[in-house]
C-alpha positions as CSV (number, residue, x, y, z in Angstrom):
1,M,109.7,83.1,108.1
2,W,106.4,83.8,110.7
3,A,104.1,81.7,108.7
4,F,106.1,78.3,109.9
5,A,106.8,79.8,113.2
6,C,102.8,80.0,113.2
7,G,102.5,77.4,112.3
8,V,104.9,75.9,114.9
9,V,102.8,77.2,117.6
10,A,98.7,76.9,116.4
11,S,100.7,73.2,116.1
12,G,100.9,72.8,119.6
13,A,104.4,71.5,119.9
14,A,106.0,72.1,122.9
15,L,108.9,74.6,121.9
16,T,110.3,74.4,124.7
17,E,111.6,70.4,123.4
18,H,112.3,71.4,120.2
19,W,113.5,75.1,119.8
20,P,116.5,74.0,117.6
21,L,115.0,73.5,114.9
22,V,112.1,75.8,115.8
23,L,114.7,78.1,114.6
24,L,116.5,76.2,112.2
25,G,113.0,76.2,110.7
26,V,112.3,79.7,111.1
27,L,116.5,80.0,110.3
28,L,115.1,78.7,107.1
29,A,112.4,79.3,105.9
30,G,112.6,82.1,105.0
31,P,115.7,81.6,102.0
32,L,113.0,79.0,100.8
33,V,110.4,80.8,100.3
34,C,112.3,84.5,99.3
35,A,113.9,81.6,96.6
36,T,111.0,80.6,95.4
37,S,109.2,83.6,94.9
38,Q,111.8,85.1,92.8
39,A,111.8,82.1,90.9
40,V,108.4,82.4,90.3
41,N,108.2,85.8,89.3
42,D,111.4,84.7,87.2
43,W,109.6,82.9,85.2
44,F,106.4,85.8,85.3
45,D,108.8,87.8,83.3
46,R,110.3,86.0,80.5
47,D,108.7,87.4,77.7
48,D,109.2,91.3,79.3
49,G,113.4,90.6,78.9
50,V,113.1,88.7,75.4
51,V,111.4,92.3,74.4
52,R,113.6,93.9,75.5
53,C,116.7,92.6,74.5
54,V,114.9,91.8,70.7
55,R,114.7,96.1,71.1
56,D,118.0,96.7,72.2
57,F,119.2,94.1,69.6
58,T,116.7,96.0,66.5
59,G,116.3,99.3,67.4
60,Y,112.5,98.7,66.1
61,D,110.0,101.1,68.1
62,R,107.5,99.0,69.7
63,V,108.2,94.4,70.3
64,M,105.9,92.5,70.8
65,V,104.8,89.6,72.1
66,Y,101.6,87.3,71.0
67,Q,100.3,84.3,72.9
68,F,97.7,82.8,70.3
69,D,95.0,80.3,70.8
70,P,93.6,76.8,69.2
71,D,91.9,79.7,66.6
72,G,94.1,82.0,66.2
73,H,93.3,85.5,67.8
74,G,95.9,87.2,69.7
75,K,96.3,89.1,72.6
76,I,100.0,90.8,73.4
77,I,101.3,89.6,76.3
78,A,104.6,91.5,76.4
79,E,105.8,94.7,74.9
80,A,109.0,96.7,74.8
81,R,107.9,100.2,73.9
82,D,109.6,103.7,72.4
83,P,107.6,106.3,75.8
84,R,106.3,108.4,72.3
85,L,104.1,105.2,71.4
86,E,101.0,104.8,73.2
87,S,100.9,101.1,74.7
88,L,99.4,97.9,73.4
89,L,99.8,95.4,76.1
90,G,96.7,93.1,77.1
91,H,94.9,94.0,73.4
92,H,93.2,91.7,71.5
93,Y,93.0,91.4,68.1
94,P,91.5,88.9,65.1
95,A,92.7,86.2,63.4
96,T,92.0,87.6,59.8
97,D,93.9,90.7,62.1
98,I,97.0,88.9,61.9
99,P,99.4,87.7,59.2
């Protein structure tokens, strides 16, 4: 909302003449920005939700999602684990270590 209001002020538009549009813009900018931010956040958290669901369903101590590069090397990009286990999130493994 502040970004919209600052943009209006910086544009040099006469606020007294266009106040209904300015008010409408400020009121709409907040929900639109929040909704977009939440959608982006949900997109990036999707892997975390998958590993939690698989771990809950299977009962395994650790469930991981690997992201593979074109050469077959893997990186752990999401992990759900028993809290007693050390995290492997972010670790890289060569293709020869991954069956």
